[in-house]
PDB file of N, CA, C and O in Angstrom:
ATOM      1  N   MET A   1      11.276   1.940   9.484  1.00  0.00           N
ATOM      2  CA  MET A   1      10.989   0.856   8.540  1.00  0.00           C
ATOM      3  C   MET A   1      10.900   1.454   7.132  1.00  0.00           C
ATOM      4  O   MET A   1      10.247   2.474   6.911  1.00  0.00           O
ATOM      5  N   THR A   2      11.560   0.804   6.210  1.00  0.00           N
ATOM      6  CA  THR A   2      11.567   1.324   4.844  1.00  0.00           C
ATOM      7  C   THR A   2      10.343   0.847   4.081  1.00  0.00           C
ATOM      8  O   THR A   2       9.778  -0.209   4.367  1.00  0.00           O
ATOM      9  N   MET A   3       9.952   1.646   3.112  1.00  0.00           N
ATOM     10  CA  MET A   3       8.817   1.294   2.265  1.00  0.00           C
ATOM     11  C   MET A   3       9.339   0.564   1.037  1.00  0.00           C
ATOM     12  O   MET A   3      10.097   1.129   0.248  1.00  0.00           O
ATOM     13  N   GLU A   4       8.935  -0.687   0.877  1.00  0.00           N
ATOM     14  CA  GLU A   4       9.297  -1.441  -0.317  1.00  0.00           C
ATOM     15  C   GLU A   4       8.033  -2.058  -0.902  1.00  0.00           C
ATOM     16  O   GLU A   4       6.997  -2.126  -0.240  1.00  0.00           O
ATOM     17  N   VAL A   5       8.131  -2.500  -2.133  1.00  0.00           N
ATOM     18  CA  VAL A   5       6.986  -3.101  -2.816  1.00  0.00           C
ATOM     19  C   VAL A   5       6.543  -4.345  -2.041  1.00  0.00           C
ATOM     20  O   VAL A   5       7.352  -5.211  -1.708  1.00  0.00           O
ATOM     21  N   GLY A   6       5.246  -4.412  -1.765  1.00  0.00           N
ATOM     22  CA  GLY A   6       4.686  -5.540  -1.035  1.00  0.00           C
ATOM     23  C   GLY A   6       4.453  -5.264   0.439  1.00  0.00           C
ATOM     24  O   GLY A   6       3.824  -6.074   1.119  1.00  0.00           O
ATOM     25  N   ARG A   7       4.941  -4.143   0.951  1.00  0.00           N
ATOM     26  CA  ARG A   7       4.760  -3.799   2.370  1.00  0.00           C
ATOM     27  C   ARG A   7       3.287  -3.504   2.653  1.00  0.00           C
ATOM     28  O   ARG A   7       2.661  -2.719   1.940  1.00  0.00           O
ATOM     29  N   VAL A   8       2.741  -4.128   3.684  1.00  0.00           N
ATOM     30  CA  VAL A   8       1.356  -3.878   4.092  1.00  0.00           C
ATOM     31  C   VAL A   8       1.357  -2.699   5.057  1.00  0.00           C
ATOM     32  O   VAL A   8       2.160  -2.649   5.989  1.00  0.00           O
ATOM     33  N   CYS A   9       0.448  -1.746   4.828  1.00  0.00           N
ATOM     34  CA  CYS A   9       0.366  -0.532   5.644  1.00  0.00           C
ATOM     35  C   CYS A   9      -1.082  -0.258   6.024  1.00  0.00           C
ATOM     36  O   CYS A   9      -2.009  -0.843   5.465  1.00  0.00           O
ATOM     37  N   VAL A  10      -1.255   0.641   6.982  1.00  0.00           N
ATOM     38  CA  VAL A  10      -2.569   1.157   7.337  1.00  0.00           C
ATOM     39  C   VAL A  10      -2.541   2.652   7.073  1.00  0.00           C
ATOM     40  O   VAL A  10      -1.631   3.347   7.526  1.00  0.00           O
ATOM     41  N   LYS A  11      -3.525   3.150   6.347  1.00  0.00           N
ATOM     42  CA  LYS A  11      -3.604   4.590   6.092  1.00  0.00           C
ATOM     43  C   LYS A  11      -4.048   5.278   7.378  1.00  0.00           C
ATOM     44  O   LYS A  11      -4.975   4.819   8.044  1.00  0.00           O
ATOM     45  N   ILE A  12      -3.381   6.388   7.728  1.00  0.00           N
ATOM     46  CA  ILE A  12      -3.703   7.077   8.977  1.00  0.00           C
ATOM     47  C   ILE A  12      -4.232   8.481   8.732  1.00  0.00           C
ATOM     48  O   ILE A  12      -4.483   9.219   9.685  1.00  0.00           O
ATOM     49  N   ALA A  13      -4.408   8.867   7.461  1.00  0.00           N
ATOM     50  CA  ALA A  13      -4.936  10.193   7.143  1.00  0.00           C
ATOM     51  C   ALA A  13      -5.846  10.098   5.932  1.00  0.00           C
ATOM     52  O   ALA A  13      -5.714   9.196   5.105  1.00  0.00           O
ATOM     53  N   GLY A  14      -6.775  11.049   5.841  1.00  0.00           N
ATOM     54  CA  GLY A  14      -7.658  11.102   4.683  1.00  0.00           C
ATOM     55  C   GLY A  14      -8.917  10.283   4.860  1.00  0.00           C
ATOM     56  O   GLY A  14      -9.159   9.703   5.919  1.00  0.00           O
ATOM     57  N   ARG A  15      -9.717  10.243   3.804  1.00  0.00           N
ATOM     58  CA  ARG A  15     -11.006   9.546   3.882  1.00  0.00           C
ATOM     59  C   ARG A  15     -10.848   8.039   3.989  1.00  0.00           C
ATOM     60  O   ARG A  15     -11.778   7.353   4.412  1.00  0.00           O
ATOM     61  N   GLU A  16      -9.688   7.511   3.614  1.00  0.00           N
ATOM     62  CA  GLU A  16      -9.449   6.063   3.676  1.00  0.00           C
ATOM     63  C   GLU A  16      -8.699   5.664   4.945  1.00  0.00           C
ATOM     64  O   GLU A  16      -8.179   4.551   5.027  1.00  0.00           O
ATOM     65  N   ALA A  17      -8.637   6.551   5.928  1.00  0.00           N
ATOM     66  CA  ALA A  17      -7.909   6.290   7.179  1.00  0.00           C
ATOM     67  C   ALA A  17      -8.441   5.043   7.870  1.00  0.00           C
ATOM     68  O   ALA A  17      -9.651   4.832   7.956  1.00  0.00           O
ATOM     69  N   GLY A  18      -7.518   4.217   8.364  1.00  0.00           N
ATOM     70  CA  GLY A  18      -7.876   2.992   9.068  1.00  0.00           C
ATOM     71  C   GLY A  18      -7.956   1.778   8.178  1.00  0.00           C
ATOM     72  O   GLY A  18      -8.162   0.669   8.672  1.00  0.00           O
ATOM     73  N   ARG A  19      -7.799   1.951   6.871  1.00  0.00           N
ATOM     74  CA  ARG A  19      -7.890   0.823   5.940  1.00  0.00           C
ATOM     75  C   ARG A  19      -6.501   0.293   5.583  1.00  0.00           C
ATOM     76  O   ARG A  19      -5.527   1.042   5.512  1.00  0.00           O
ATOM     77  N   LYS A  20      -6.442  -1.018   5.363  1.00  0.00           N
ATOM     78  CA  LYS A  20      -5.177  -1.646   4.992  1.00  0.00           C
ATOM     79  C   LYS A  20      -4.922  -1.492   3.502  1.00  0.00           C
ATOM     80  O   LYS A  20      -5.847  -1.497   2.691  1.00  0.00           O
ATOM     81  N   CYS A  21      -3.647  -1.356   3.162  1.00  0.00           N
ATOM     82  CA  CYS A  21      -3.262  -1.246   1.759  1.00  0.00           C
ATOM     83  C   CYS A  21      -1.875  -1.863   1.574  1.00  0.00           C
ATOM     84  O   CYS A  21      -1.184  -2.173   2.545  1.00  0.00           O
ATOM     85  N   VAL A  22      -1.485  -2.032   0.315  1.00  0.00           N
ATOM     86  CA  VAL A  22      -0.196  -2.620  -0.037  1.00  0.00           C
ATOM     87  C   VAL A  22       0.539  -1.647  -0.945  1.00  0.00           C
ATOM     88  O   VAL A  22      -0.058  -1.063  -1.849  1.00  0.00           O
ATOM     89  N   VAL A  23       1.839  -1.472  -0.704  1.00  0.00           N
ATOM     90  CA  VAL A  23       2.669  -0.632  -1.566  1.00  0.00           C
ATOM     91  C   VAL A  23       2.945  -1.402  -2.854  1.00  0.00           C
ATOM     92  O   VAL A  23       3.476  -2.512  -2.818  1.00  0.00           O
ATOM     93  N   VAL A  24       2.576  -0.801  -4.007  1.00  0.00           N
ATOM     94  CA  VAL A  24       2.806  -1.465  -5.289  1.00  0.00           C
ATOM     95  C   VAL A  24       3.918  -0.809  -6.096  1.00  0.00           C
ATOM     96  O   VAL A  24       4.431  -1.405  -7.043  1.00  0.00           O
ATOM     97  N   GLU A  25       4.295   0.420  -5.729  1.00  0.00           N
ATOM     98  CA  GLU A  25       5.360   1.119  -6.441  1.00  0.00           C
ATOM     99  C   GLU A  25       5.932   2.203  -5.545  1.00  0.00           C
ATOM    100  O   GLU A  25       5.187   2.905  -4.861  1.00  0.00           O
ATOM    101  N   VAL A  26       7.259   2.344  -5.544  1.00  0.00           N
ATOM    102  CA  VAL A  26       7.912   3.422  -4.807  1.00  0.00           C
ATOM    103  C   VAL A  26       8.217   4.526  -5.810  1.00  0.00           C
ATOM    104  O   VAL A  26       8.975   4.311  -6.756  1.00  0.00           O
ATOM    105  N   VAL A  27       7.629   5.719  -5.611  1.00  0.00           N
ATOM    106  CA  VAL A  27       7.802   6.841  -6.528  1.00  0.00           C
ATOM    107  C   VAL A  27       9.109   7.565  -6.219  1.00  0.00           C
ATOM    108  O   VAL A  27       9.963   7.706  -7.095  1.00  0.00           O
ATOM    109  N   ASP A  28       9.268   8.025  -4.979  1.00  0.00           N
ATOM    110  CA  ASP A  28      10.505   8.655  -4.526  1.00  0.00           C
ATOM    111  C   ASP A  28      10.576   8.511  -3.007  1.00  0.00           C
ATOM    112  O   ASP A  28       9.871   7.679  -2.436  1.00  0.00           O
ATOM    113  N   LYS A  29      11.425   9.315  -2.339  1.00  0.00           N
ATOM    114  CA  LYS A  29      11.599   9.136  -0.894  1.00  0.00           C
ATOM    115  C   LYS A  29      10.386   9.565  -0.076  1.00  0.00           C
ATOM    116  O   LYS A  29      10.291   9.225   1.103  1.00  0.00           O
ATOM    117  N   ASN A  30       9.452  10.309  -0.680  1.00  0.00           N
ATOM    118  CA  ASN A  30       8.268  10.778   0.046  1.00  0.00           C
ATOM    119  C   ASN A  30       6.960  10.133  -0.381  1.00  0.00           C
ATOM    120  O   ASN A  30       5.994  10.150   0.382  1.00  0.00           O
ATOM    121  N   PHE A  31       6.902   9.567  -1.580  1.00  0.00           N
ATOM    122  CA  PHE A  31       5.634   9.068  -2.108  1.00  0.00           C
ATOM    123  C   PHE A  31       5.730   7.627  -2.588  1.00  0.00           C
ATOM    124  O   PHE A  31       6.759   7.189  -3.103  1.00  0.00           O
ATOM    125  N   VAL A  32       4.620   6.894  -2.404  1.00  0.00           N
ATOM    126  CA  VAL A  32       4.476   5.532  -2.919  1.00  0.00           C
ATOM    127  C   VAL A  32       3.096   5.420  -3.550  1.00  0.00           C
ATOM    128  O   VAL A  32       2.220   6.245  -3.288  1.00  0.00           O
ATOM    129  N   VAL A  33       2.901   4.402  -4.380  1.00  0.00           N
ATOM    130  CA  VAL A  33       1.583   4.102  -4.939  1.00  0.00           C
ATOM    131  C   VAL A  33       1.040   2.918  -4.152  1.00  0.00           C
ATOM    132  O   VAL A  33       1.709   1.896  -4.003  1.00  0.00           O
ATOM    133  N   VAL A  34      -0.194   3.072  -3.644  1.00  0.00           N
ATOM    134  CA  VAL A  34      -0.810   2.023  -2.830  1.00  0.00           C
ATOM    135  C   VAL A  34      -2.143   1.590  -3.427  1.00  0.00           C
ATOM    136  O   VAL A  34      -2.777   2.335  -4.173  1.00  0.00           O
ATOM    137  N   VAL A  35      -2.553   0.376  -3.087  1.00  0.00           N
ATOM    138  CA  VAL A  35      -3.876  -0.139  -3.432  1.00  0.00           C
ATOM    139  C   VAL A  35      -4.274  -1.105  -2.320  1.00  0.00           C
ATOM    140  O   VAL A  35      -3.420  -1.756  -1.719  1.00  0.00           O
ATOM    141  N   GLY A  36      -5.570  -1.195  -2.052  1.00  0.00           N
ATOM    142  CA  GLY A  36      -6.009  -2.103  -0.999  1.00  0.00           C
ATOM    143  C   GLY A  36      -7.505  -2.258  -0.978  1.00  0.00           C
ATOM    144  O   GLY A  36      -8.209  -1.818  -1.887  1.00  0.00           O
ATOM    145  N   ASP A  37      -7.982  -2.892   0.077  1.00  0.00           N
ATOM    146  CA  ASP A  37      -9.404  -3.137   0.247  1.00  0.00           C
ATOM    147  C   ASP A  37     -10.072  -1.828   0.668  1.00  0.00           C
ATOM    148  O   ASP A  37      -9.920  -1.389   1.808  1.00  0.00           O
ATOM    149  N   GLY A  38     -10.804  -1.214  -0.243  1.00  0.00           N
ATOM    150  CA  GLY A  38     -11.420   0.073   0.028  1.00  0.00           C
ATOM    151  C   GLY A  38     -10.484   1.243  -0.215  1.00  0.00           C
ATOM    152  O   GLY A  38     -10.835   2.391   0.060  1.00  0.00           O
ATOM    153  N   VAL A  39      -9.290   0.957  -0.729  1.00  0.00           N
ATOM    154  CA  VAL A  39      -8.306   2.000  -1.049  1.00  0.00           C
ATOM    155  C   VAL A  39      -8.044   1.957  -2.544  1.00  0.00           C
ATOM    156  O   VAL A  39      -7.593   0.942  -3.074  1.00  0.00           O
ATOM    157  N   ARG A  40      -8.326   3.063  -3.222  1.00  0.00           N
ATOM    158  CA  ARG A  40      -8.095   3.111  -4.663  1.00  0.00           C
ATOM    159  C   ARG A  40      -6.605   3.221  -4.959  1.00  0.00           C
ATOM    160  O   ARG A  40      -5.843   3.745  -4.147  1.00  0.00           O
ATOM    161  N   ARG A  41      -6.190   2.725  -6.125  1.00  0.00           N
ATOM    162  CA  ARG A  41      -4.785   2.820  -6.531  1.00  0.00           C
ATOM    163  C   ARG A  41      -4.447   4.284  -6.745  1.00  0.00           C
ATOM    164  O   ARG A  41      -4.981   4.934  -7.644  1.00  0.00           O
ATOM    165  N   ARG A  42      -3.556   4.795  -5.910  1.00  0.00           N
ATOM    166  CA  ARG A  42      -3.188   6.200  -6.002  1.00  0.00           C
ATOM    167  C   ARG A  42      -1.869   6.453  -5.295  1.00  0.00           C
ATOM    168  O   ARG A  42      -1.387   5.630  -4.517  1.00  0.00           O
ATOM    169  N   ARG A  43      -1.300   7.617  -5.587  1.00  0.00           N
ATOM    170  CA  ARG A  43      -0.067   8.049  -4.950  1.00  0.00           C
ATOM    171  C   ARG A  43      -0.389   8.495  -3.532  1.00  0.00           C
ATOM    172  O   ARG A  43      -1.419   9.128  -3.296  1.00  0.00           O
ATOM    173  N   CYS A  44       0.478   8.170  -2.596  1.00  0.00           N
ATOM    174  CA  CYS A  44       0.235   8.491  -1.197  1.00  0.00           C
ATOM    175  C   CYS A  44       1.537   8.924  -0.539  1.00  0.00           C
ATOM    176  O   CYS A  44       2.595   8.347  -0.793  1.00  0.00           O
ATOM    177  N   ASN A  45       1.451   9.942   0.306  1.00  0.00           N
ATOM    178  CA  ASN A  45       2.600  10.399   1.078  1.00  0.00           C
ATOM    179  C   ASN A  45       2.906   9.340   2.140  1.00  0.00           C
ATOM    180  O   ASN A  45       1.990   8.858   2.806  1.00  0.00           O
ATOM    181  N   ILE A  46       4.188   8.970   2.308  1.00  0.00           N
ATOM    182  CA  ILE A  46       4.512   7.926   3.281  1.00  0.00           C
ATOM    183  C   ILE A  46       4.269   8.389   4.717  1.00  0.00           C
ATOM    184  O   ILE A  46       4.165   7.560   5.622  1.00  0.00           O
ATOM    185  N   ALA A  47       4.175   9.715   4.937  1.00  0.00           N
ATOM    186  CA  ALA A  47       3.848  10.222   6.270  1.00  0.00           C
ATOM    187  C   ALA A  47       2.405   9.895   6.647  1.00  0.00           C
ATOM    188  O   ALA A  47       2.047   9.953   7.823  1.00  0.00           O
ATOM    189  N   HIS A  48       1.572   9.552   5.659  1.00  0.00           N
ATOM    190  CA  HIS A  48       0.170   9.210   5.904  1.00  0.00           C
ATOM    191  C   HIS A  48      -0.041   7.710   6.012  1.00  0.00           C
ATOM    192  O   HIS A  48      -1.180   7.245   6.027  1.00  0.00           O
ATOM    193  N   LEU A  49       1.056   6.938   6.087  1.00  0.00           N
ATOM    194  CA  LEU A  49       0.967   5.485   6.170  1.00  0.00           C
ATOM    195  C   LEU A  49       1.663   4.984   7.429  1.00  0.00           C
ATOM    196  O   LEU A  49       2.704   5.508   7.826  1.00  0.00           O
ATOM    197  N   GLU A  50       1.079   3.968   8.049  1.00  0.00           N
ATOM    198  CA  GLU A  50       1.687   3.283   9.180  1.00  0.00           C
ATOM    199  C   GLU A  50       2.092   1.893   8.687  1.00  0.00           C
ATOM    200  O   GLU A  50       1.229   1.030   8.527  1.00  0.00           O
ATOM    201  N   PRO A  51       3.395   1.656   8.442  1.00  0.00           N
ATOM    202  CA  PRO A  51       3.806   0.340   7.928  1.00  0.00           C
ATOM    203  C   PRO A  51       3.651  -0.751   8.984  1.00  0.00           C
ATOM    204  O   PRO A  51       3.972  -0.548  10.155  1.00  0.00           O
ATOM    205  N   LEU A  52       3.160  -1.896   8.559  1.00  0.00           N
ATOM    206  CA  LEU A  52       3.052  -3.060   9.428  1.00  0.00           C
ATOM    207  C   LEU A  52       4.262  -3.948   9.176  1.00  0.00           C
ATOM    208  O   LEU A  52       4.985  -3.753   8.199  1.00  0.00           O
ATOM    209  N   ASP A  53       4.485  -4.924  10.055  1.00  0.00           N
ATOM    210  CA  ASP A  53       5.646  -5.793   9.891  1.00  0.00           C
ATOM    211  C   ASP A  53       5.357  -6.971   8.964  1.00  0.00           C
ATOM    212  O   ASP A  53       6.046  -7.989   9.011  1.00  0.00           O
ATOM    213  N   LYS A  54       4.339  -6.826   8.125  1.00  0.00           N
ATOM    214  CA  LYS A  54       3.920  -7.883   7.207  1.00  0.00           C
ATOM    215  C   LYS A  54       4.162  -7.441   5.765  1.00  0.00           C
ATOM    216  O   LYS A  54       4.003  -6.267   5.433  1.00  0.00           O
ATOM    217  N   THR A  55       4.544  -8.386   4.920  1.00  0.00           N
ATOM    218  CA  THR A  55       4.675  -8.107   3.494  1.00  0.00           C
ATOM    219  C   THR A  55       3.938  -9.202   2.723  1.00  0.00           C
ATOM    220  O   THR A  55       3.728 -10.305   3.229  1.00  0.00           O
ATOM    221  N   VAL A  56       3.553  -8.876   1.494  1.00  0.00           N
ATOM    222  CA  VAL A  56       2.949  -9.865   0.616  1.00  0.00           C
ATOM    223  C   VAL A  56       3.781  -9.928  -0.660  1.00  0.00           C
ATOM    224  O   VAL A  56       4.349  -8.928  -1.098  1.00  0.00           O
ATOM    225  N   LYS A  57       3.840 -11.105  -1.238  1.00  0.00           N
ATOM    226  CA  LYS A  57       4.565 -11.289  -2.490  1.00  0.00           C
ATOM    227  C   LYS A  57       3.647 -10.890  -3.635  1.00  0.00           C
ATOM    228  O   LYS A  57       2.621 -11.529  -3.868  1.00  0.00           O
ATOM    229  N   ILE A  58       4.021  -9.828  -4.349  1.00  0.00           N
ATOM    230  CA  ILE A  58       3.255  -9.428  -5.526  1.00  0.00           C
ATOM    231  C   ILE A  58       4.213  -9.276  -6.689  1.00  0.00           C
ATOM    232  O   ILE A  58       5.360  -8.862  -6.521  1.00  0.00           O
ATOM    233  N   LYS A  59       3.732  -9.614  -7.858  1.00  0.00           N
ATOM    234  CA  LYS A  59       4.582  -9.470  -9.031  1.00  0.00           C
ATOM    235  C   LYS A  59       4.319  -8.135  -9.705  1.00  0.00           C
ATOM    236  O   LYS A  59       3.247  -7.549  -9.556  1.00  0.00           O
ATOM    237  N   LYS A  60       5.296  -7.671 -10.435  1.00  0.00           N
ATOM    238  CA  LYS A  60       5.177  -6.366 -11.093  1.00  0.00           C
ATOM    239  C   LYS A  60       4.029  -6.408 -12.101  1.00  0.00           C
ATOM    240  O   LYS A  60       3.917  -7.347 -12.890  1.00  0.00           O
ATOM    241  N   GLY A  61       3.184  -5.388 -12.066  1.00  0.00           N
ATOM    242  CA  GLY A  61       2.048  -5.316 -12.970  1.00  0.00           C
ATOM    243  C   GLY A  61       0.846  -6.130 -12.524  1.00  0.00           C
ATOM    244  O   GLY A  61      -0.058  -6.388 -13.317  1.00  0.00           O
ATOM    245  N   ALA A  62       0.829  -6.540 -11.247  1.00  0.00           N
ATOM    246  CA  ALA A  62      -0.307  -7.312 -10.735  1.00  0.00           C
ATOM    247  C   ALA A  62      -1.559  -6.431 -10.697  1.00  0.00           C
ATOM    248  O   ALA A  62      -1.479  -5.234 -10.419  1.00  0.00           O
ATOM    249  N   SER A  63      -2.708  -7.035 -10.977  1.00  0.00           N
ATOM    250  CA  SER A  63      -3.961  -6.276 -10.987  1.00  0.00           C
ATOM    251  C   SER A  63      -4.416  -5.976  -9.557  1.00  0.00           C
ATOM    252  O   SER A  63      -3.964  -6.612  -8.604  1.00  0.00           O
ATOM    253  N   ASP A  64      -5.305  -5.008  -9.422  1.00  0.00           N
ATOM    254  CA  ASP A  64      -5.840  -4.623  -8.116  1.00  0.00           C
ATOM    255  C   ASP A  64      -6.511  -5.809  -7.439  1.00  0.00           C
ATOM    256  O   ASP A  64      -6.350  -6.009  -6.235  1.00  0.00           O
ATOM    257  N   LYS A  65      -7.262  -6.599  -8.203  1.00  0.00           N
ATOM    258  CA  LYS A  65      -7.972  -7.751  -7.636  1.00  0.00           C
ATOM    259  C   LYS A  65      -7.000  -8.776  -7.066  1.00  0.00           C
ATOM    260  O   LYS A  65      -7.250  -9.340  -6.001  1.00  0.00           O
ATOM    261  N   GLU A  66      -5.883  -9.025  -7.770  1.00  0.00           N
ATOM    262  CA  GLU A  66      -4.881  -9.986  -7.284  1.00  0.00           C
ATOM    263  C   GLU A  66      -4.256  -9.496  -5.982  1.00  0.00           C
ATOM    264  O   GLU A  66      -4.019 -10.279  -5.062  1.00  0.00           O
ATOM    265  N   ILE A  67      -3.995  -8.205  -5.916  1.00  0.00           N
ATOM    266  CA  ILE A  67      -3.350  -7.632  -4.718  1.00  0.00           C
ATOM    267  C   ILE A  67      -4.302  -7.681  -3.533  1.00  0.00           C
ATOM    268  O   ILE A  67      -3.895  -8.048  -2.431  1.00  0.00           O
ATOM    269  N   ILE A  68      -5.568  -7.315  -3.741  1.00  0.00           N
ATOM    270  CA  ILE A  68      -6.554  -7.339  -2.659  1.00  0.00           C
ATOM    271  C   ILE A  68      -6.766  -8.767  -2.170  1.00  0.00           C
ATOM    272  O   ILE A  68      -6.947  -8.997  -0.974  1.00  0.00           O
ATOM    273  N   LYS A  69      -6.745  -9.727  -3.096  1.00  0.00           N
ATOM    274  CA  LYS A  69      -6.896 -11.133  -2.718  1.00  0.00           C
ATOM    275  C   LYS A  69      -5.720 -11.596  -1.857  1.00  0.00           C
ATOM    276  O   LYS A  69      -5.915 -12.320  -0.880  1.00  0.00           O
ATOM    277  N   SER A  70      -4.495 -11.180  -2.215  1.00  0.00           N
ATOM    278  CA  SER A  70      -3.329 -11.574  -1.431  1.00  0.00           C
ATOM    279  C   SER A  70      -3.293 -10.865  -0.077  1.00  0.00           C
ATOM    280  O   SER A  70      -2.663 -11.356   0.860  1.00  0.00           O
ATOM    281  N   LEU A  71      -3.960  -9.720   0.033  1.00  0.00           N
ATOM    282  CA  LEU A  71      -4.011  -8.980   1.298  1.00  0.00           C
ATOM    283  C   LEU A  71      -4.881  -9.717   2.307  1.00  0.00           C
ATOM    284  O   LEU A  71      -4.611  -9.671   3.508  1.00  0.00           O
ATOM    285  N   LYS A  72      -5.924 -10.398   1.832  1.00  0.00           N
ATOM    286  CA  LYS A  72      -6.835 -11.126   2.718  1.00  0.00           C
ATOM    287  C   LYS A  72      -6.243 -12.467   3.036  1.00  0.00           C
ATOM    288  O   LYS A  72      -6.846 -13.249   3.771  1.00  0.00           O
TER     289      LYS A  72
END
């Protein structure tokens, strides 16, 4: 499954493991920027993410609060 903007994922590594997040930016083939409920906006290795089959519609430059609201 490819990582695209709006893809809902679960972090599987690190202190935020088990939390849901949304991809807000694709950096390159190995890294994306994610934000979510209990997940700070930061760069993340895609090997540390488990993509779900769900996506959310987010617009470019959306705030963290808007993204977390659409995740729920």
